[in-house]
Phi, psi and omega in degrees: 000138179230127182241135176238086179293152173283162181303137177087353181275067181295325183300325180297319179293317181295317180296321179296319179294318179294322179296317182294332179285348180273152185298331186278352185278171181292168185278325185230140178231129171240130187223140172232134177225134175294328180203135175236120183245131175224175180300323184288327183174196185222126172263145175235141182052070187258135170237126181236132173236124183233125179242124181223098182299150179303131175076356181285147180286345181208162176241184179235130180242141174232115181246132174232136179217142179288332185205143173234130176239129174243089187300330185298328179240012176056043181256139179225137176221151179241158177051064180274132179225120187224127175238133181200152172283137180261129181231142172286146177251160181291350181264010179088015178241202178215161185223140179224125182225119182194192184269138180235145174234148177217128178061031178079014182282175173295160181277138179226150182289131178230131178241132178230130183225125175249139174205166176302336181282337181157193183237142179220136177227139182221122179242131179240129175226109183059231179271009182251148179220145178225118182239146178237135180226136175223125184257136177294331179291333178229074187294345181275353186241128173239144184237135170254130174251128182247136177228106180051047183274127175297143180299337179300329179296330188249022184302315182294319179295314181294324178294329178292323177290324183212101189297323184279344184284128177245106182271112190256341185196156176120175181227152182234146174217149181133209184232150171230117178259129178249120183249119182232073181284156176297323176233142182107174186284147168288136184225149169231122181245117187247131174226096191233147169264133180256135179227112177053048183277134174246140185213145175207163175244155183302325181277350179081007182286341178222136176208148177221148181218133174053042182276128173248150177158200182228134182240123169243115184230122177249121181242130177227146181215128174220112188067232179267356182273128178231142179226134177234121173251119183242130174230118181244137167242108186262140178222086177093160182110184181231147181221134178232123176230101185058243180269355182273117178238137176224137170259102191289141179281169174284339174288152187292136172240122185261134180231130177232133177220128172248128181235133179235132183295148180228164181303147177079014179086008180277168177229129170270146180241087182289345178214126171229127182215128175237125186231104173239096193309126175078353183243303181218124174234121182226132179224139180189184176223161181193180177218128179244125181283170181297333179269016177072007172282169186239094177294331182207136175205130175233125182229134168254121187238134175233122176253099187284336181214098185293335180295327177273318182296333181304310180280328187281324188227341191256353184296329179293341176262323185286319183298311178297335179279358178096012181233062182293338184246022182293129177267130182234143169220162180113195182227157178210146175226148181203147166250124183243131179234131174246140175223131179054044176066020179229148172297130182252322180201156176220130176231100188243152175224134177238149181220125178060033183284129171235134181228122183231118175277123184292347174269009174062029177273317185222137173217134174225138183228141176065047179272126179222154173129195185242154174220117183238135179222142182210154172269352180293158180284334180282123184293148172238144184253152176204167182213138174237149177227140168233150179280323180197166178200179177201143174236115181051043176084355179272116185291147178233134180282181180297152182204151174241135182239119175259129184240154167231145179221139174194156176055032175081012183234138173256124184237146170286126185293326179202166181297154182232128176267132181232123178291136180197135174053040179075358177234214182221141165257140177237114173279100188286323179203157178208134180222124184237128174239113180294169177303145180214100182063230179289341181282131179274173180299146182227132178238135174231140181203161171232142187221136175242152179231133183227112173056047174285134183289116184291327179296316179295319179297318180299317181297318183288329182264000179074025178274172171301164187281080178286155176237153178115195181229163177239131171228145180178188186203138168250100186293326184204130177216155178218150180228121180201146180055037178065027179232127176256125182234129174263108184289316184263001182081175181238131176240136180224143170266117190215132179050043176075000180233205185229139173238127177242137177239116181242163179052038183277124177225129176241129175255135180054051182299335179248009184249204182276138178049063178299147182237135180233138172228142184192167168240131185240133176241139178238135180218126174059039176285128181287116186288333185295307177292331179294310181292330177293321180296325181269005183053049188252029190075204181227132173227132174257153183128187181237148185241133172242162176169177178217147170233099185262153177055038178291135177221122177246136174239120185054040177066018175246131182293133175240344179196144170184167172228108188244143171218123179238131184211143177292149183291120182290339183268002181295129185262350183276189181290144177240099182233148178225129183283159178301321179299318180294323177300315180297318182293318178297319179300319180295315181294329182294352174089071178067030183284179179226167178239129175240151182212163178290341177256172176298147181303326182294329178282340181301328183289349181280349186254138178278327181210165184222156171279151176223156177266310181211151170231132179205137178211142180227155179212128173247111185264129173225111183072245181243013182240133180249124176270117187268151174209164181222206183287336181177179182274150174220083186067237179273356183253190180224143186277128176259315178237124174257119187281170177212141179077194180239141352291140183268127182238163177212127178256127185236136172259141184248341180266109180287330181239120185238136175295126186299313176302326178293319179296319177298319179297323178295318179297319177296322179295321178299316182295337178267355182081024184257009184288146180226088183283168174262127179249124180250000000 
């Protein structure tokens, strides 16, 4: 017998199979159908051969189809070949279980069962299983059961729910119910367990790795209206959404998102909720455009324990800012608003905040208060207070900061005096502009220093034991793109004279291998306290000089052109101790000392008069080209003497290895120099 049903006549095929299973039917059935449609899916270009011997308890079926479509999970297969024994069931239906191949793949067991009660299909591949169930009592509902199913099996189905999502790894288990009523919305109800799921988007704005948890997702569609209700319980894994990175704990973190379709392919988000008890609570609403931009987002965020939230949620913001190891404690709350894919306002409150940089660059303790920022034209005010702080080990006293914000800028309302090093620092102005599109965050400030104790500063920075105070001013500076620039330069009163720093630019001041370039000027520096601080013997007089084109990499000098010379207009005494003569000779690079008396008598004098002292060094790479006041044969004069005994210090090495020169300076400071006396 040969039957050729018309497309869509599934009942003819089912009746033929049931008829053949009855004792009165023919022994062999051959059937061809252009299309066979059932609740589970649709076969195209189907050939079925069924052999059922008279009186036998079962028959044998061989099904071949050019194509199989399972619309419920968007699955498609070609060249399907299935052989199985056909058995009657006690419920008046039949069952067929055997090996199936599709597209030349390996054979896997497939079971298909039809009965008046419904339809059931079960596919097993290794340790994974996919089952389909359809009940006659509820013909509008079909159920998929998943058991350790790789996400690759459901890529097409998952892509239909979320086109940008690329599921690359992991397994799913649970149920998917597909509801297709004649009237009412089409629905998909998902209740799945996630195991080591990896996910990413083409633009990279969202990625997940090794995520475990439970997903309940309800999708409904009626006409053009679509609604997605998502409830996630996450237990472990990593998640990255733009700059937000989280290393999820093994304790449950609950996430709820409701999305409703809007005109033009947009989605409104009437509910966003993230619940990590005691660590992060976030609730909000939003709108996502068809191009994945965010025209509107409002979030209320509470960080109940910053010590835990720091590693769990804040590392994605702290590391790019140069503070990957920042220790945080305290609490914070904030309302964040985005408009047209830009931050529009921030209203934050911190309580008992402590921040400690493990590299000892920045420390703040006891920070309390509010911080408000807005793009609106109407200013908003806020105030922060800290009990104490430190910058590179330099202590800062308590301070209150009053801010105003409008037009996207946060400004210091007035200058702030901060006690430090026995004197005062004055933050004269501060202006902060957060990132905006391609433009990165920008900071501008002015800073004054009044009578800072130089000895205390030296001790904290590991410098020689300087004495005196520092006063000075940075009128204008800016920090952007990891570059600090002093527009007006830095002026300091130091050792009775003045030090000016111009063209100062620092790259990566808080990052790896910071780089500094500057020009430094010295005027009327009192040599006596300076040489005393460096344990350099004693020299009286005043020092002028310049260090141009200075460049430091990771705080090590790599280039400069320096010239230091005593002030020719100085009217006071010009004396240099024997120890200072020896030290200068040592630094001069194998230099010598000559005098009007015999060298042996030179040792009888504690100090000498001098006319001028001058030394220069031009560093390129690791070699310093030395120069002095003038030539002396093959050498250069460093100290030109005056009076009796008259001495002259001469350097003979014009090119000195920079590390060697630094080693000599360190030896001088320890009193280990050994000059040559001629």
